[in-house]
Residue, then its C-alpha position, 0 to 999 in steps of 0.5 A: m398309876g405311879r405316885d409321881a404321876a398322881a401327885p399335883r404338879y406343885s406342893p409347897p415345902l413343909e416350911s411354907a405349910s400352915p402351922d396346923r398342917r406342920g403339926l399334923a405331919l410331925a404328929s403322924t411321924t411320931a405316931r408311926a415311931d411309937r406304934p407298938v410292934s405286933v409280935a405273934s407266933k404259931v400255936d405250938g409250944e416251940g412257936a410260943l417259946l420263940g415268940h416270947l423270946i422275940a417279944m422280951v428282946l424287943r422290950r429290952l430294946g425299949v421297943p413297944v410291943t403288942a403280943r399276939l402269941q399262939l395266934g394260930p397255925t401257919r396259914i393264919v399267922r402268915t396271912a396276918l403278916t402279909a395283911g399287915e395285921i401283925d408285924l413279926y413272928p418266927e417262921y421256918t425256912g422250909n415253909a417258904a418252899f410252899f409259900s413260893g410253890t417251889d418245894a421240889d427245888p433241891v435248894w430247900r434241902r440245904a440250910e444256907s440255900a434254903y435261907a437265901a431262897a426264903k429271904a429272896f422270895d419274901a423281899k418282894n413281899g415287903l418282908t425281911w427274914l432275919k438270921a435263922a437259928p442253926a436248928n433244923n426242925t424237919w422230919q427225922i427218925a429216932v432209933q432206940g438207943s440200945l439198938a443204935r449203939a449195938e448196930r452202930l446206927a447214926t445216919m439214914a444210910d445206916f438205918a436203911g441197912a437195918v431195915r434191909r436186915g429186918l431190924i426196924e419196927l417203926c411208929a409214925s403218923a399216916e401223914f409221915v408214911e404217905s406224904p411224898a415229902a416224908l418217909p417216901s423221900f427217905e426211901r428214895a434218897y437211901d434206896f430202901v423200902m420200909p415194909r408197911e407191915r413193920i409200921v405202927m401207923l397212928p392217925g395223928g402226928d404227936t411225936a411225943v407218942t412216937l418217941r416214947a414208943a421207940a425209946q420204950g419198945i412199946s408194941g415192939v417198936n424200936a424207931g419213931m418219927v420225930y421233929g428235929t427240935d423235939g424236946a423229948i429227944a433230950a429226955l429219952d434214950v434215942t439216937v436221931m438219924s442224920d440225913p447226909a443226902g438231904a432227903q428232907i427240906v430244912y426247917e430252921p426258925a427265923p424271925v420274919i418282919r415287915t420291912p417298913v417296921l424294921d426300917r422304923h426300928p433297925e435295932i431289932a435286926p442285930a438284937l434278934d440275930r444275936l438271939f437266934s444265932g445262939l439257938d442251936l439244936p441242943t439248946l432249942r431241944r433243951l428249952n423245948a424239953e423244959v416246956a414239953v417234958e418238965g411242964d414249965t410255961p414257954e414264957a417262964v422258959a424264955r425269961r430264964y434263958l434270956g437271964t443267962l445271956a449277956p445283956 
């Protein structure tokens, strides 16, 4: 039953209400405006970095913040958002493909259409996607720098040719090798088959291990699975293969906020849009490297980065 149908036929205007009722109404409005915005993040280092950046920007705006950073994996944080237990966290556009059950749709393999699809899907859930960072954190393959230079390998089409010539020894997780969305998707898009006897398969998905193996030639490996924004990419001599055919879903990070909270604090949108528009791929890799390679804390890295930006 709709609100109008459930309402009494007549309600006195606020001016005719008793002083006590009017005071309660004003207090309720003030409480909503002053209620802290609960900012969360996923448990990984990049999630914590982005969460700290968001929380710091909101505090600069004078918005009260409750931080619940590194709350858990995607399922936990997404559920908390849709339940109203948190108000805002950084998510990846590609994950909306799985929230919506449309991951086979090619719309998710281009940055602009993936963002538009995520925004449209969550609008009906009372959620608003703010501007995405131009940094794709999808599955990719990095090749040892010396080999990439010698063979002029820059794209997955080049990589496919090197596989056919028997030049590639790949280090990757079992998930990357077996999931239809990962290596098999590359194989279909670029018409190659990576011989399984030329893959060093790991039980876990630690890309720091696969990257180091590729860069240093550990166990004869010269290529490894990576995520696009991995910090170690900037610290190692590897070349990440581009994906011009769009074999992979695009995962660009963006703040997702409950729409009623954004309505209370409209100043949040332009401030976070400015922040995320500056987090391009080289920038996000560099910031992640300060955490993953240099051992700094996500909070310290976020504070230092914000200090370099114009107020």
